[in-house]
N, C-alpha and C positions, 0 to 999 in steps of 0.2 A: 506302625513299625517302619523303620527306617529302611530306605534301600540299602544302605550299607550293610545291614544286619541280614537282609534276605539274601544279597549275594554272597556272603560268608558261608551260607549254608549249601551253596550250589558247587558242583565240580568244575574241574578245570574246562570240561567240553563245554558247560553251559556258559562260562565266563567267554570261552573263544567265540560262541556263536553271539553273546551279547555284544561283544566288541565289533564283530563284524555286522551285526545289524544296526550297532550305532553308528558305523562308519558308513554303511550302505547309503543312507540320504546324502550324504555329504559326497559322494563319487557320483551322484546323479547331477550335481550341480558344480562340482569342481571346475571343469572346464571354462563355464561362464564366470564364475566369481574370478578364477585366475585371469581371464581375459580383462575383466572390469577392473580389477584392483591393481593388477600389474602392468597394464598397458595403457596407451592411448587409443582413441578411434582409428587412427590410421596406422598403428604398426600391429601386426599380426603377433599372436602369442604362441611361443613354442612350448607345448605342455610336457612336463615330466612329472613322474609321480611325486617326486619330492617336492617340486614347487606347488603342484596342485594341492598336496595336503597341507603345506603352510599356509597357502592362500585360504583354504577351506577352514582350518583351525583358526585362522586369524578373523575371519568374519564371524564365526561361531562364537568363540571365546572371548572375542573383543581385544585380542592380542595387539591389533593396530591401534587401538584406542585406549591402551592402558600402560602402565609402567614407564618405561624410560621415554616413550613418545610424549609423555606429559612433561618432562624435563626437558626436551629438545624440541623446540617449537618453530625451527627455521625453516623446515620444509614448507614448499608453497604448492597449493593445490590449483585447481582450475578456476577459481573465482577471479573474475576479471577486475582490474581497478577502475573503480568507477570513473576517476576524472579522465581515464583514456577511452572509456567507452561514450562518454558525453560529448566528445569531439566529433567533428566530420572529418574522417580520415580517407586518404588515398593510399590504396597499395595493390600489389599485383597477386598477393597471396593473403588470404585471411581466414583463420579458423571460424568455423560455425559458432556463433554466439547465442545462447538461448537465455532467456530471462524466465525468473520465476518470480511469482508474487507480484509485487509493484515496484517498478524500476525507473529511472530516468537515463534516457539513452539518445545518443545522437546516432552515429553509424557509418557504414562504408559509403563513400561518395562513389556510387557505381557508374555514374553518367552526369556530363555536365557539358552543355553548349550553348550557343545563343545564335538567333537569326539577325541580330543588331538591335532589334527593340525588346525582345523578350529573352531573359536568360531562363533556362531549364535546368533542374536538378534532380537526380534520382538518388534518395538516400535509402539504402538498406540497413533497417534497425536490427531485427533480430530474426532467428529461426522461428517460423510460424507453425500453427495458427496462434495468434495471440488473441486477448478477448476484447479489448477496446482501448482507445486512446483517451485519457483523462486530461490532459493538459499539453499545451503546444508552447514552444518556446523558439523566438527567433533572435539571434544575436543575445542570449542569455536573458531576454525579457519576455515574459509570459504575453502571450496574445490569445484572442477569441478567435476560432475559425468556425464559420458557418457552415450550414450542411451542404452548400454549393461549393466550398473550399475558400471563399472569400475571407481574407484575413480583416477583420473589422476593428481591431484595437488600432489607436494612434501608434505610430505616424503613418500606418500602412492604409487607414480607411481614407477614402476620398468620396466625393459627391457622386452617388450612384454607382458605387464599385469599390475596389481595392487596387493597391499597388502590388499585391502578392495574392496568389492563389495557392492552397495547399490541400491536397488529397491524399488520402491514406487507403491502402489495402492491408488486410490483416494477415495474409500469408496463409490462406486457406488452401492452397494448391490449384484452384482454377482460375487463376489470373491471366488476364489477356494484356495487351499492349496498352501503354498509356496513350489515351487520345491526344492530350494535351502537348506531349512531347512530339507525338507523330504530327501534329497539325502544323507545327513550326518548324519541324525538322524531318519532313517525309522521307527523305533519303537516307537519313541517319537512324530512323528508329522504325522497325518494320513489325508486322505481326508476329514475327517470330521472337521478338524481345518481349518474353513474358515475366520472367523473374519469378518463377512459381515457387509457391511455398517459404516466401520470405516476407515478413511485415516491412513495408516500405512506403515511402512518401513520394510523391511528385510534387515539386515546387515550381511555380513559375513566376518570375519576377518581372515587373513592367518598367518602362523605362519612361520617366516623366520629361526626358530631354537632359542631355548632358550639360545645359547652361541654365537650367532651372535650379533654383534653390533646393528645391525638394529632392533632387538627385543626390545632393550631398547629404542630406539628413537620413536618407535611407540606405545610400550604398558608400558612404566615406571610408568605409573600412572594407569594402568589397562585398560580395553577396553574402548574407549573414549565415551563420551556421543555424542548423534546425535540429533541435531535440524534443523529445516527447516523453512525458510520463505516461506510463501505459500498464495496463494489467496485462501481465504477460501470459506464459503458457497455460493452456488449458489442461487439466489433469483429470484423471479418472477417480471417482469416489464410489465406492462398492455401496455405500449407504444410500444412494439414489438409484432407485430401480429403473429409472428412464435412460440411464448411462450404462454403456456396453463396454467391457475392458478392452475389446479389439476394434472398437468403431470410434475413431477420433472424433468424428462429428457430434457424437452424443455427449462428448466430456464438457465440463464447464470450467471456469475460472475458480481457483482457491488458492489460499496462501497457507493452509493447512500444513503443518510440519510433516506428520507422517505421510500424506498424500504427495506432497512435493518430493519427499525422498525416494517413494516408490517409483514416482515419474522419472527422476533422474536416473535411478538404476535400470529402469526399462529403457533407456536410450541405448543402451547395448543390446543389439537385437538378440544376443544370445539369452538375455533375461526376458522371455515372453510371458504373458499373463498367466500361465499355467504355473510358474514357479513361485507364485506368492500366496500366502494364505490371506485372502481378501477379507474374511470374516474379523480375522484378529486385527487386520490393518484397520478396517473400519471402526472396531472398537477402540483403538488407540487414537484414531482420528477423532472420535467423540471425546475422548480425554483432552485431545489438543485444543478443541473448541470451548472447553469450559472455562468460564471467567475465573480470573485469580485476582487477588488483591495486589495493587500496586500503590505507590506513594502518592498518586493523584486520582485513584479510582479503581477500575477493573479493567482487564484486557484478557483476549484470549490466551491460553496457556503456551502455544508453541505456533509461531508464524515464521515463513521463510520468503526472504525477498532477495533479489541480486542476480547478477549474471555469471555465467561460465561458459569456458570454451571447451569445445567438444574434444579438440586436440590438447589434452592435457593428462597429467598423471591421475587416472582415474581412483585410485585408492586414496590419495591425498585429497582430491574433490569430494569424495563421498565423504570423507572425514571430516571435511569443512561443514557440509551440509548437516551431518549427524551431530557436531559439537554445536553448531548454531541453532540446533532445535532442541537439543537436550535429549536425543533418541540414541538407541543403538539397534543393530540388526541381530535378529534371532531367528533360527530356525525351529519348527515344530517337529513332531515326530515323524512326519513324512517327508522331512527335508525341504519344507516350503519356507519360504521366506516372509518374516513380518517385522514389525518395529515395536520397540517397547521404550517407555521413558525410563532414564536413570533417574530413580528417586533418591531423594535425600537420606531416607531409611528404607533400603530395598528389604524384602523378604528373603530369608534363606531359603534355597531350592534343594538343600542337601546338607547333611551333619556328618562330621567325622569326630570320632573320640579317640582316645589314646589307645584302643584296641584294635583301631584301624591302621595305626601308623607305625613305620620302623624308625621315622627319623621326624622330628620338628625342628624347624629354625625360624626365628623371627626377630628382626632388629626391634628393640623396644621403641627406638625412633631413630631415624637418621640423625647423624651429628648435625646440630642446629648450624654449625658454621657452614654447611654444605646446602641448607635448604634456603629455598626463596622465602622472603619476608615481606614482600611488597607485591601486591597485584595490580596490575593494570590492564585494563579492558577496552578493547576498541570494537566497534559494530557499525553495520551499515545503517546510517543516520539519516532518516528524512529530514531532521531538524537542521542539518548543516547540508542541505541542498543534496542529499543522496549519495554522500562521501562516506568514507570510512573515518570515524571520528572517535575519539578518546572520552571516556567518562572520568569526570574528576571525582575520585575516591577518598578525597582528604576528609578525614572525621568519620569514616566508616570502619567501624572496629575490625571486622574480619578482614578487611583488606591490606592490614597492616600490623606485622608483630613488633609492637615497639620496642620490647626486651631485647629481641634479636637484632634489630636495626641500630640500637646504640651500642651494643656489644660488638657485632661483626661488620656492621656497616650494611648498607642498602644492598640487596639482592632481588633483582626484579624478576617476577613471573608474568610475562607478557601473554595476554589472551587476545588473539583476533578472531572474531565471529563474523566472516564476511557476509553470511546470508541471514544475519539476525536483525531484524528491523526496529527492535526494541530495547531501549536502555534498562528497563525493567527485566525483560527476559534475559538479557545478557548478563546481568548481575545475579540473577538467580543460578544460571549455569555457570559463571565465572567463579563464585564462591565455592561450589563444590570442586570444580577443577583446580582450584588453588589448594583446597584442603586435600585433594587427592595427590597432588604434587608433594606436600609435606608428610604423606602417611608413611606409617611403617610397612615394611615389605618383608616377605620370607617365603619358606616352601615347606611342603610336607611330603616325606616319602611313604607311600602305602603299598600295601599288596594290590593284587589285581583288582581289589575292590575300588581302586580309584578310578576305574574305567567308568563307574556310575556316573562320575562328573563330566564325562563327554557331553558337550553341548550345552552344560549349565555355567552359570555365571557366579551366583552367590552361594557361600556356605557358612555355616556355623562350625568353627573348629574349637575343640576343648584342649587347652594347653596341658600337657603332660604333667607338668610340675605343679601349677598353682592351681588347676582346675578352672581356669577362667574361660570363658567362651567369648571367642572373638568373631564378629560378623566381617567376612572377608569377601573380596571379589578375587575370582580365579583366572588365571592364564588357562590356556590349553593344556590338558596333562601330556606328559612326556612318556612314553611307555619304553621300559627296557626289558625287552622279552627274554634277554639272557639271564637276568637276574629275578624276573618273574615281580619286577617293582613298578610303580607308577610315581613320578614326581608332578606335583601340582604347585607351581609358584602362585603365590597369591599378594595382594595388597590389603592390609587391614582398612576396613572400611571406615573413613571418618564419621565421628558422632558429631551432627550437625543439629543446632538447635532449629525450632520451628521458624520459618522465614516470617519477619516481622518488617513490613516495608517501611514503617516509619522509622525504625532504626537502622536497619540492613541496607537500606536502598538509597543511593545518591540521585540527585536530580538528573535528569537528561540534560546535554548540552542545550545551551540557548540557541533558539532559531536565529539564523542570520538571514539578511535580505539578498536577494539576487543581486549578482555582481553586474548586471546590466543597469542597475538602479543606482547611479551616483547622483543623487537628487538632494537639493535643498528644500523640497516640496515636503510637507508635513504629510505623514501617513494618516489616513482617516481613521476614526473609530470604526468598529464593525458595525453594520445596520442594526437598527433598534427593532424593526419589525418586519414581517413577511407575512402577507395575508392575501386572501382570495377575494376579489370584487365580482360581482354580478350587476351589470348596467340594467336598467329599466327595460331595454329592450330583450334582454336575455343574453347579451354577450359576456363571455368570461375573461377575466384579466388578473393576472398575478403581479402584485405590486410589492417594492422594497422600499422602506422608508431609512431615512439617513439624515445625518447632521455632519456637514462637511466642516473642516476647521476654516478660520477666517485667514484667507491668504490669496494671492494673485494666481488665478488659474483661468483657463479658457475653455477647458473640455472636461467632461466627467465620464467615465466608463464604469458601469455596474454589471454584473454578470450573476447568474443563478445556475445552479445544477441540480438535478433530481436524482435521488437514491432509489435502487431497487433493492430492497432488504438493507443490508449494509455496505453495499457497493454503490459509489457515485459515479454519476453519468458525466459526460463532458460538460464543460462549461459552455453557457449560451448567453448570447448577447441581449440586451434590453435597450429600449429607449429611455431617454432621461427627460425629466420634466421640473420646472417649466422651461429651463434653457440649459444647455451644456454648460455654461459658465455661471449658473445659479440653481443647480439641482438638488432638489429635497426628496426626490423619489423617482424609482424606475420602474418600468412596466413590460410586460410581455404578455401576448394573448395566449389563452388557453386556461383550462379547468385544471388545476393542480389540488384543489381541496383533498385533505386527507393525506397528501404525499410528503415525504421528508425532503427538504430542499438545504441547500446552503446559499448564502447569498453574500456577495462583497462589493466594495467599490474602491476606485482610486480617481486621481485627477492628474491633469497635464496642463503644463503651461507651454504652448507651441508643441515642441516634440520631447520635452523633458517630462517625465512622469514620476509620480510618487509610487511607493510601493503599494501593493494592494492592502486594504484593511484586512484584519483578522475576519476568518469566515464567521457568519452568524447561521448557526444549524437549528432548524425548527421542523415542527409537522405544521402544514399550511391550514389555517382556520379562517373562516369568515368572522371577523371583529366588527361587531354591529352596536357597539355602544353608542348612546346618544351623542352626535357631534356637536361641536361649538357653534355659535352664531356665524355665518359667512362674514367675510371681510369686505367692506365697500371700497372699490377702487375710485369711482366716480359715480354720479347721479345727477340727473336733471329731470325736472317735471316742466309740463306745458299746460297752464290752466285754459288756454284758447283751444288746445286740441284734446284735452283730458287725457294727456299722454305722457310717458316716461320713458328715459333712458338710462339703464343702470349697468355699470360693469362691476362685477363682484369677482370673489375669488375663495378658495379654501385651501387651507395648508395641511390638513389632516388625511392620512394615508387611507383611511376607512371610508372616506366620502366618494360616492358613486356618481351623485348628480347634485344638481342645484335645480330648484324649481321656483317659479312665480306663479302665484294665485292673485286672483282679483275679487273685489267686492264693491258694489255700488248701492245706492239708495234710490235708484233710478224710479221705483215703483212708489217711493215714500219711505220705507223703512229698509233697513239694509238686509239683503239677501244673503244666501250662503256663499262660502268661498268657491271660486271656479278656477281649475287648473288653465293657465294660460300658456305656460312652456315648462317643460322639464328637460334640461340637456345634461348629457353625460359630461362630468368632470373629473379632472386630475389635479392633484395637489400643486398649488402655485399658479394653476391656469386661469387665465381671465376668461370669465362667462359674460357675454353682452346678453341683456334682455331689453327688448322694445315693445311698446305696448300703447295703443291708444283706443279710445271708444267713444262712439257718437252718443251723446246724452244731453239732456237738458240742461241749461245755464242753472247755475246754483245747486246742482247736484254734485254729490262728493264720489269720488274714485279712491279707494283703498288697495294698495298693492302689498304683498309680503313676499319676502325670498327667504328660503330655508335650504338647509344642506341635508341631504337624505343619504343613507347608508344602504348596503345591498339588500337588506330585508324591509326596507322602508322605514326604518326608525328616523326621525325627523327632528332637527333642531329647533331651537326658539328663532324667531325670526328677524330678518330687517324689514322694517315697515315704512311706507310712503303713503301720502295723501295728496290730492289735489282737488280743489273745487272748480268745476267748469265755469269758465267766464262767459 
């Protein structure tokens, strides 16, 4: 039985109580909602009943996210322009900037000084705590930073150290003074300089000497700007029982849309954890983690990345987050906040028939001349170096109404989703927003039964004349107490086909190289293999095999990073073999068997570097297929000493060692082979074997050399023989 039918049989006193009960949960949070939606952090809100009601109705019924707001999209929220945030800026005043998801950010140059030989910089990146730094950039060129802070990438690396040191604090709130700055400027940096609660970097740049050529290669444009790609704010996830909503130390990083929206809303202290329905938020978060089809594979349904300023219009900021994630705010029966996806085909929450209505109005469709007919979408694009980028929607049918463009000319509908990191996600959301902007609108006037729509969004309305049933999205009811009527504005929900990525989705923008790479060097192909090696003595080593383009270069840099679940760690340096200017493999000590890793490589000619190769991602295994025969570099035998000297090598990544065995007929017949030497071996590395034996003249000595993998699989042999003179 419909709610409307039930209420029609109730007296006025019950309706009054129902209206009061419906409004009561709103009154509980009206002050907080008004403060968040209508003010910035630094501006106190003056609450009036009218403004509180408007704010509450807006957040419940979606009034801020529906109707005319879709047709006028010039208002700007708190999303920080990425190009601004990536610089190192100096200012006397700066809003608190917080990041969510994964972002690329420079930051505020909070301190800079020199003692003549060392320059110190303190860069404040984001409000903390953040989760981790994934990538480092100096002067727009990505570099590898070791655990001690040494920058190990050319041109910063040097024998025994580095010309730069970079250390990071994540903004956990327990920061102490920077020892590096204090050591070179003891009077300018004291124990009181803690910069607590801010994710920050200390950079020390060392002077090779003003007259040295190296000085110009490092500092010809001054001290380089520092940027990081980081996993930003940690957020509360109610599905994880180890996390506590009021204990930030238990939170973990996530880019999950509903969890990030809740986190941002909670930045207003009036939205404490008790105002949220965490069970419902957890359920929506699970929906957001579900994999959906894209043109190139699958991805999570809803993620949020980006940066926002605390001193911003909170209503517009929250709108940006909600639109970027495809979500809306709802209130449960107790007035608790949760989030819900705006589905392409939502279910009706209530129904109205002609018996419920005094009046019905609906424009069949707005005049086509006034409707947008071309959709344009921008999003936060990791492919474009974490900038806001436009998706080329040419050829995508839903994004252009050709008949209207030809008749009335182009009328653009611009959508900017500054916290959406996926071109696929942006298009799924953008199609719906574009259709909503073109949808018919109207209103019904009901008796007081219309109060049953309070807090609801979707309804089925039966048209009085034709009997057609329209699925609509409602604005907040408007009560006329004097006439005993309720007006409910609505938008006819657009009928959208099931999303088909092959037809409905355009390609993401092409990736572009870093601006710091203005190089003629050819970018290497992705590595071909990443395997685990175990040496005969038990030592473990990770190896990456690659083939570099034929070109002039004098240095090679290979890196790897390890994943925890689907989250990558920071890039780590490796040693290249057999030489920096002829590398075919890179290695790092450690046991990574079964772990998921990325590998990449680039080359340098003096200080000019290529772009990194594409990443090669794989689960590390031990590859023990039978290797090929070792390559002889040189060999000589001596009949007089029954001796041998052999230099050999192997180029296959899976080879862990080379071994030499010997056999003689000293006792008349040839005996068993005996191991003379087994040496750890890396690809391309020359391995020398020397052996001699005291044996009677005329007797024969045989040697054989083979390649061995981690599990002992042995190749065929290089064979040598000598007869003692």
